[in-house]
C-alpha positions in Angstrom: 13.9 6.9 13.0 15.1 7.6 9.5 13.4 10.0 7.1 12.1 7.1 5.1 10.6 5.4 8.2 8.9 8.7 9.2 7.5 9.2 5.7 6.2 5.6 5.7 4.5 6.1 9.0 2.8 9.4 8.0 1.6 7.8 4.8 0.1 4.9 6.8 -1.7 7.2 9.1 -3.1 9.2 6.1 -4.4 5.9 4.6 -6.2 5.0 7.8 -7.7 8.4 8.1 -8.9 8.2 4.4 -10.5 4.8 5.0 -12.4 6.2 8.0 -13.6 9.2 5.9 -14.7 6.7 3.2 -16.6 4.6 5.7 -18.3 7.6 7.2 -19.3 8.8 3.8 -20.8 5.4 2.9 -22.8 5.4 6.2 -24.1 8.9 5.4 -25.2 7.8 2.0 -27.0 4.8 3.5 -28.7 7.1 5.9 -29.9 9.3 3.2 -31.1 6.4 1.1 -32.9 4.9 4.0 -34.5 8.2 5.0 -35.7 9.1 1.5 -36.1 5.6 0.0 -37.2 5.7 -3.6 -38.0 9.4 -3.6 -35.3 10.5 -6.1 -36.2 14.2 -5.8 -35.7 14.3 -2.1 -32.4 12.4 -2.4 -31.1 14.9 -5.0 -32.2 17.9 -2.9 -30.3 16.6 0.1 -27.3 15.2 -1.8 -25.5 18.5 -1.4 -25.2 18.1 2.4 -23.6 14.7 1.9 -21.2 16.0 -0.8 -20.2 19.0 1.4 -19.5 16.6 4.2 -17.1 14.6 2.1 -15.0 17.7 1.3 -15.3 19.6 4.5 -15.3 16.6 6.8 
């Protein structure tokens, strides 16, 4: 496998992983929204958990 092929393969894997993280983040957001509905204060209070999950997940 050439260096270019290896790099392309790694890039594709990174893209797939990033897509999974984005889907997971969207699912987390939907769960928070479903749990706290229209209660904006509760969503704001718990948004930190979701944000930390994005960067640390």
